C-alpha positions in Angstrom: -106.7 262.0 -38.4 -110.0 260.7 -36.9 -109.9 257.6 -39.1 -106.8 256.7 -37.9 -107.5 256.8 -34.2 -111.0 254.8 -35.0 -108.5 252.3 -36.7 -106.1 251.9 -33.8 -109.1 251.8 -31.3 -110.7 248.9 -33.6 -107.5 246.8 -33.6 -106.8 247.2 -29.8 -110.4 246.1 -28.9 -110.1 243.1 -31.2 -106.7 242.2 -29.6 -108.3 242.4 -26.1 -111.0 239.9 -27.3 -108.7 237.4 -28.7 -106.6 237.5 -25.7 -109.7 236.9 -23.5 -110.6 234.0 -25.6 -107.1 232.4 -25.5 -107.0 232.8 -21.5 -110.4 230.9 -21.6 -109.2 228.2 -23.5 -106.4 227.8 -21.3 -108.3 227.0 -18.4 -109.5 223.9 -19.7 -113.0 222.2 -19.6 -115.6 222.7 -17.2 -116.4 220.2 -14.4 -119.6 219.0 -16.5 -117.3 218.6 -19.4 -114.9 216.4 -17.5 -117.4 214.2 -16.2 -118.6 213.4 -19.7 -115.1 212.6 -21.1 -114.8 209.8 -18.6 -116.8 206.9 -18.9 -119.4 206.5 -15.9 -118.5 202.9 -15.5 -114.6 203.4 -15.4 -113.2 205.2 -12.5 -110.3 207.8 -12.9 -107.3 207.3 -11.0 -108.6 209.9 -8.5 -111.6 207.7 -7.8 -109.5 204.3 -7.0 -108.0 205.9 -4.1 -109.1 209.1 -2.6 -107.2 209.6 0.7 -108.7 211.7 3.5 -106.6 212.6 6.6 -109.5 212.5 9.0 -112.6 210.5 9.0 -115.6 212.6 9.8 -116.7 210.5 12.8 -113.5 211.6 14.7 -111.4 208.6 13.8 -107.9 210.0 12.7 -106.8 208.0 9.4 -103.4 208.3 7.9 -103.5 209.0 4.1 -101.6 205.5 3.4 -104.1 203.7 5.7 -107.0 204.6 3.3 -107.6 201.9 0.4 -110.8 203.9 -1.2 -113.0 206.6 -0.2 -116.0 208.4 -1.9 -118.4 210.9 -0.4 -120.4 211.0 -3.5 -119.9 214.7 -4.2 -118.3 214.0 -7.4 -120.2 212.0 -10.3 -117.2 211.5 -12.0 -115.8 208.8 -9.6 -117.8 206.5 -11.9 -120.6 204.7 -9.8 -123.2 203.4 -12.4 -126.2 205.3 -13.1 -128.9 202.9 -14.5 -132.6 202.4 -14.5 -134.2 198.8 -14.8 -137.5 197.5 -14.4 -137.6 196.8 -10.8 -135.0 199.4 -9.5 -132.5 202.3 -10.5 -129.3 203.7 -9.2 -127.4 206.8 -9.6 -126.3 210.1 -8.0 -128.4 212.7 -6.0 -125.9 215.4 -6.5 -124.0 216.7 -4.8 -123.9 214.7 -1.9 -125.4 210.8 -2.2 -125.5 207.9 -4.1 -129.1 206.3 -4.1 -130.5 202.7 -4.9 -134.5 202.8 -5.2 -136.3 199.5 -5.5 -139.9 199.8 -7.0 -141.2 196.3 -6.3 -141.5 193.9 -3.3 -139.6 190.7 -2.4 -136.4 192.2 -4.7 -132.7 192.7 -4.0 -129.9 194.3 -5.8 -126.3 195.1 -5.3 -123.8 197.6 -6.6 -120.1 197.5 -6.2 -117.1 200.0 -6.1 -116.5 200.9 -9.7 -112.6 200.3 -9.6 -113.6 196.3 -9.1 -110.9 196.1 -6.5 -110.5 192.8 -4.3 -110.1 193.6 -0.6 -109.2 190.8 1.9 -108.2 192.2 5.4 -110.0 195.6 5.7 -112.0 197.7 7.7 -115.0 199.0 5.8 -117.5 201.8 6.7 -120.7 202.8 5.2 -123.1 205.8 6.0 -126.6 205.3 4.7 -130.2 206.2 5.4 -133.9 205.7 4.3 -134.9 208.5 2.3 -138.8 208.3 3.7 -140.4 210.8 1.1 -139.3 208.1 -1.7 -140.2 205.1 0.3 -143.7 203.5 0.8 -145.3 204.1 4.4 -145.8 200.5 5.1 -143.7 197.2 4.5 -139.9 196.3 5.6 -136.6 196.2 4.0 -132.9 196.3 4.4 -129.8 197.9 3.3 -126.1 197.9 4.1 -122.6 196.9 2.9 -121.5 193.8 0.7 -118.2 192.7 1.0 -115.7 189.9 -0.4 -117.7 189.5 -3.6 -116.9 187.4 -6.3 -120.0 186.8 -8.8 -122.7 185.4 -6.7 -120.5 184.7 -3.5 -120.3 187.7 -0.9 -121.2 188.5 2.6 -123.3 191.3 3.7 -124.1 193.5 7.0 -127.4 195.2 6.6 -130.0 196.8 8.8 -133.8 197.8 8.7 -134.4 201.3 10.0 -138.0 200.7 10.5 -137.8 197.4 12.7 -134.4 198.1 14.3 -133.1 194.6 13.2 -129.7 193.7 11.6 -128.6 190.8 9.6 -125.4 189.2 8.6 -126.0 187.3 5.2 -124.2 185.1 3.0 -124.7 184.5 -0.6 -123.9 181.4 -2.7 -124.6 180.8 -6.1 -127.6 178.9 -4.9 -129.2 180.9 -2.0 -128.8 183.9 0.4 -128.7 182.8 4.0 -128.9 184.6 7.3 -125.8 183.9 9.4 -126.9 185.8 12.4 -129.4 188.3 13.3 -130.5 190.6 16.0 -132.1 193.8 17.1 -130.5 197.0 18.0 -132.6 199.9 19.4 -129.8 202.2 18.5 -130.4 202.0 14.7 -131.7 205.2 13.8 -135.2 206.3 12.2 -135.6 207.0 8.5 -134.1 210.0 7.2 -131.3 209.9 9.8 -128.0 208.2 8.8 -126.6 205.1 10.4 -122.9 204.1 10.1 -122.3 200.6 9.5 -118.6 199.2 10.2 -117.3 195.7 9.1 -113.7 194.8 10.6 -112.7 191.8 8.5 -109.5 189.8 9.4 -109.0 186.3 7.7 -112.2 184.4 8.6 -113.1 186.6 11.5 -115.8 189.5 11.2 -116.8 192.3 13.5 -120.0 194.1 12.9 -120.7 197.7 14.6 -123.5 200.0 14.1 -122.8 203.5 15.1 -119.8 202.8 16.9 -121.1 200.0 19.1 -120.1 196.2 18.3 -123.3 194.2 17.5 -121.9 190.8 16.8 -118.9 188.7 15.6 -118.9 185.9 13.1 -116.5 183.4 11.8 -116.6 182.0 8.1 -113.8 181.0 6.4 -115.3 180.3 2.9 -114.6 183.9 1.0 -111.1 185.1 1.6 -111.4 188.5 -0.5 -113.4 190.3 -2.9 -115.1 193.2 -4.1 -116.9 195.9 -1.8 -120.4 197.7 -2.3 -124.0 198.3 -1.6 -126.8 196.1 -0.8 -130.7 196.9 -0.7 -133.6 194.4 -0.4 -137.2 195.0 -0.4 -139.4 192.4 1.6 -143.1 193.4 1.6 -142.4 197.2 0.7 -143.7 198.2 -2.6 -140.9 201.2 -2.9 -137.6 201.8 -0.8 -135.1 204.6 -1.5 -131.8 204.5 0.1 -129.2 207.3 0.3 -125.5 206.1 0.7 -123.5 209.0 2.0 -119.9 207.9 2.4 -118.0 204.8 2.0 -114.5 204.3 3.4 -112.2 201.3 3.1 -109.0 201.1 5.0 -106.2 198.9 6.1 -107.8 196.7 8.8 -107.3 198.1 12.2 -109.4 196.0 14.4 -112.8 197.1 16.2 -112.4 200.6 17.8 -110.8 200.2 21.3 -113.5 202.2 22.6 -116.1 199.3 21.4 -114.0 196.3 22.5 -115.9 195.7 25.6 -119.2 196.8 24.2 -121.7 194.0 24.9 -123.6 191.8 22.1 -126.2 191.2 24.4 -126.9 192.1 28.1 -129.9 191.8 30.5 -130.1 192.5 34.3 -133.6 191.2 34.2 -135.0 194.7 35.6 -137.2 194.8 32.7 -139.7 191.9 32.0 -140.3 193.6 28.3 -136.8 192.1 27.0 -138.7 188.9 26.4 -137.5 185.9 28.3 -140.4 183.3 28.7 -142.6 182.9 31.6 -144.2 179.3 31.9 -145.2 176.7 34.4 -144.9 173.2 33.4 -145.2 169.6 35.7 -141.8 169.6 36.8 -140.7 173.3 36.6 -141.6 176.9 35.9 -139.7 180.0 34.5 -140.2 183.8 35.0 -139.3 187.2 36.6 -138.7 188.0 39.9 -139.2 191.7 39.3 -137.3 194.0 39.4 -134.2 192.2 39.5 -134.0 188.4 38.9 -134.7 186.0 36.4 -135.6 182.4 37.9 -135.7 178.7 37.3 -137.4 176.2 39.4 -137.4 172.6 39.4 -139.9 170.8 41.5 -138.7 167.2 41.3 -135.5 165.2 41.3 -133.5 163.9 38.2 -134.7 166.6 35.9 -132.9 169.3 34.0 -134.0 172.4 31.8 -132.5 175.0 29.8 -134.0 178.4 28.6 -132.2 180.7 25.9 -131.9 184.2 25.4 -135.1 185.3 23.6 -133.5 186.8 20.3 -132.1 183.1 19.5 -129.1 184.8 18.4 -125.9 182.4 17.2 -122.8 183.3 18.9 -119.4 181.8 18.1 -116.2 183.3 19.5 -117.4 185.3 22.5 -117.0 186.0 26.3 -120.1 185.0 28.2 -120.6 186.1 31.8 -123.5 184.8 34.0 -124.2 186.0 37.5 -126.4 183.5 39.6 -127.3 181.9 43.1 -129.5 179.5 44.8 -132.5 180.9 46.6 -132.4 178.6 49.4 -135.7 179.7 51.0 -137.4 178.1 48.0 -134.8 175.0 47.8 -134.9 171.8 49.6 -132.8 171.3 52.6 -131.1 168.2 51.5 -130.0 167.1 48.0 -127.6 168.4 45.2 -128.3 170.2 42.0 -126.4 172.5 39.6 -126.7 175.5 37.4 -124.9 177.7 35.0 -124.6 178.8 31.3 -125.3 177.0 28.1 -123.6 178.1 24.9 -123.3 177.1 21.3 -126.7 175.4 21.5 -128.4 174.1 18.2 -131.4 171.7 19.0 -130.2 169.1 21.4 -126.6 169.9 20.8 -124.7 172.4 23.3 -122.1 172.8 25.8 -122.7 173.9 29.5 -120.6 175.3 32.4 -122.1 174.7 35.7 -121.6 174.7 39.3 -123.0 173.2 42.6 -123.1 175.9 45.5 -123.5 173.1 47.9 -120.8 170.7 47.2 -118.3 173.4 45.5 -118.2 171.3 42.5 -118.1 172.5 38.8 -118.7 170.7 35.6 -118.3 171.4 31.9 -121.0 169.4 30.0 -121.8 168.2 26.3 -125.0 167.6 25.1 -126.0 165.3 22.1 -129.0 164.0 20.6 -128.6 160.9 22.8 -127.0 162.0 25.7 -125.5 164.3 28.5 -121.9 164.0 29.3 -119.4 165.3 31.7 -116.2 166.3 29.7 -114.3 167.8 32.9 -115.4 168.3 36.5 -113.4 169.6 39.4 -113.7 171.4 42.8 -113.3 174.8 43.7 -113.6 176.1 47.5 -114.2 179.5 46.0 -117.7 178.9 44.9 -120.0 180.7 47.2 -122.8 179.5 49.5 -126.4 179.6 48.6 -127.9 183.2 48.6 -124.7 184.7 47.4 -124.1 185.1 43.6 -121.3 183.4 41.7 -120.1 184.8 38.6 -119.5 182.1 35.7 -117.3 183.0 32.7 -116.7 181.1 29.4 -114.1 182.3 27.1 -114.9 180.4 23.6 -112.6 180.8 20.5 -113.1 178.1 18.0 -112.5 174.9 19.5 -110.9 176.1 22.7 -112.7 177.2 25.8 -111.7 178.6 29.1 -113.9 178.5 32.2 -113.7 180.9 35.2 -115.6 181.1 38.6 -115.3 184.4 40.4 -112.5 185.7 38.1 -110.5 182.8 38.7 -109.7 180.3 35.7 -110.7 176.7 36.7 -110.1 175.0 33.6 -109.6 174.8 29.8 -111.0 172.5 27.0 -110.7 171.7 23.4 -113.8 170.3 21.6 -114.4 171.1 17.9 -117.8 169.7 17.5 -120.1 172.8 17.9 -118.8 176.0 16.3 -121.6 178.4 17.4 -125.0 178.6 18.6 -127.5 180.1 21.1 -126.7 181.1 24.6 -128.9 180.6 27.9 -129.3 179.1 31.2 -129.3 175.5 32.8 -130.6 174.0 35.9 -130.4 170.3 36.8 -131.8 168.5 39.8 -130.0 165.5 41.1 -131.6 163.9 44.4 -132.9 167.4 45.5 -136.7 167.5 45.4 -136.9 171.3 44.9 -134.3 173.7 43.5 -134.9 177.5 43.0 -132.1 179.4 41.0 -131.9 183.3 40.7 -130.2 184.6 37.4 -129.2 188.3 38.3 -127.3 189.2 35.0 -125.9 187.8 31.4 -123.6 189.6 29.2 -122.3 188.3 26.2 -119.4 190.3 24.8 -116.5 190.2 21.9 -113.9 187.8 22.8 -111.4 188.8 25.3 -109.3 186.1 26.1 -108.0 185.3 29.6 -104.2 185.2 29.6 -102.8 181.8 31.5 -99.3 181.1 32.3 -97.6 177.9 33.0 -94.6 178.1 35.7 -91.5 176.7 34.1 -89.2 177.7 37.0 -88.5 175.0 39.7 -89.4 177.9 42.3 -91.0 181.2 41.3 -91.3 183.7 44.2 -94.6 185.4 44.5 -93.9 188.9 45.9 -96.0 191.6 47.8 -95.1 194.1 45.2 -93.1 194.4 41.5 -89.6 194.2 42.6 -87.1 192.0 44.4 -87.2 194.3 47.4 -90.6 193.1 48.4 -91.4 190.2 50.7 -92.0 186.9 49.1 -94.3 185.0 51.5 -95.2 182.1 49.2 -93.6 180.7 46.0 -94.9 178.6 42.9 -93.7 175.5 41.7 -93.2 174.1 38.3 -96.1 172.8 36.5 -98.5 175.2 38.5 -100.7 177.9 36.5 -101.3 181.4 37.2 -103.7 184.1 35.6 -101.8 187.3 35.0 -104.5 190.5 35.3 -102.0 193.4 35.0 -98.2 194.1 34.3 -96.0 196.7 35.9 -95.3 199.8 33.7 -91.9 198.5 32.5 -93.4 194.9 31.7 -90.9 192.9 34.0 -93.5 192.0 36.7 -96.9 190.2 36.3 -100.0 191.1 39.0 -101.4 187.8 39.6 -104.4 186.3 41.7 -102.9 183.5 43.6 -105.8 182.1 45.7 -109.6 181.7 45.7 -110.1 185.2 47.4 -108.3 186.6 44.5 -105.4 188.2 46.7 -103.2 189.9 44.3 -99.2 189.5 44.3 -96.6 189.6 41.8 -94.1 187.4 40.0 -91.3 188.2 37.5 -92.0 188.2 34.0 -89.6 185.9 32.0 -89.9 183.6 29.3 -87.5 181.2 31.4 -89.9 180.9 34.2 -93.3 181.2 32.5 -95.1 180.3 29.2 -98.3 182.2 28.5 -101.0 181.4 26.1 -101.6 185.1 25.0 -99.5 188.1 24.5 -98.6 189.9 27.9 -98.7 193.5 26.2 -102.4 193.7 26.2 -102.5 193.5 30.0 -103.3 196.6 31.9 -100.6 198.5 33.6 -101.1 198.4 37.3 -99.3 200.0 40.3 -98.2 198.4 43.4 
């Protein structure tokens, strides 16, 4: 009897052990085993597109908008792990992908393992310098590569040590800087920065930590791979942690960033670097704490001075506030002053005014001459000692010129695609002229809407409706500048005179032909 009980106990125990073993096998391999079964250079289907419903910087992203995402929590997504003479790449589980370069004057790139080609897309990369693995002295850069095919690609990179950023272009023969600048908002090492590229056709917008820093137009590379870039300059070792990569359908720069300045100076701080010099015929410098001045002390002379970063700007909106300081200007004689843009050497355009004669000019400088492309009169130009606001909207070969928020002319000239921005002063027959520049702002392009009147008579009303009075009217061939629209879109708010008195006209394709869509105008109340 005792033996039978023992035998029964033995078989029950054996059956339980077998059952547990079978149950364990049904659970499949461990995560580590799964990782070894998939080649590290071949992404799984999950790695090719890992949609996430919400980006952790607060931007809501629909699943079907995400083209690729990796937060580097899973090495099985297939990014390469390699060690070479001058650098190595791989995972810092469970949160980073790293690139380390161990010698100066070296660069490397590594690309999304699916090797997908992206054209129009919004790309965001979070990364930082791991200072504990980076030499204490020397400079370097890191960031995102896009539209890569072989040796051809663009890159947007930063240096956390110097607070500089660069837009690079690689060809089979060289790596060149398309544009560069400084952004004090770039974080220190060991703190992540968010780099963003909005690529649409030949137009690219670049942002750092939610702030637009520049726009570039280049049509050479239409699509290609996306990845990471690290370059050592004079540093002997640099270690970069890439924390997150997201590629999604192009959605343009974030609306909160659309008016962010690419450059701004109100001249309250002389440390921003504008030159202070005195020459035989002119001098330039600060009138602390509020102005930058240019003074010319002889007739028939001109001078220019440029934004000290020497950045190159293509499609942008430029605004300059300036006026004549009459106490330092001769009582008779004429002169002009304003904004210079797209300058390279002796080549540039300029938009200038004379506060004395109420005239404006669009100039073009070549290595051999300074010519007047257009000129006109605007009685809205202020008298000396009162500032005027000059604005240039530059898009490709098309330029729109405004004075005190009123469009005065449009022009097409394709010769100069990009260049520096600065100030211009020219004396004609005046013996001394002193100009105060109060503010300069360079922003991502925000086009001015211009509409040509097609109707024989278009009533201008005091409110958005036929019940409002119509004290004036416009005739066929005249031009208006809409600055707002009614909630239903049927009426446009316009500025109709030099004092920018606001009135309304009916919005109809039968009556108006406009250069830009009207749905981007702000909604205004009567």
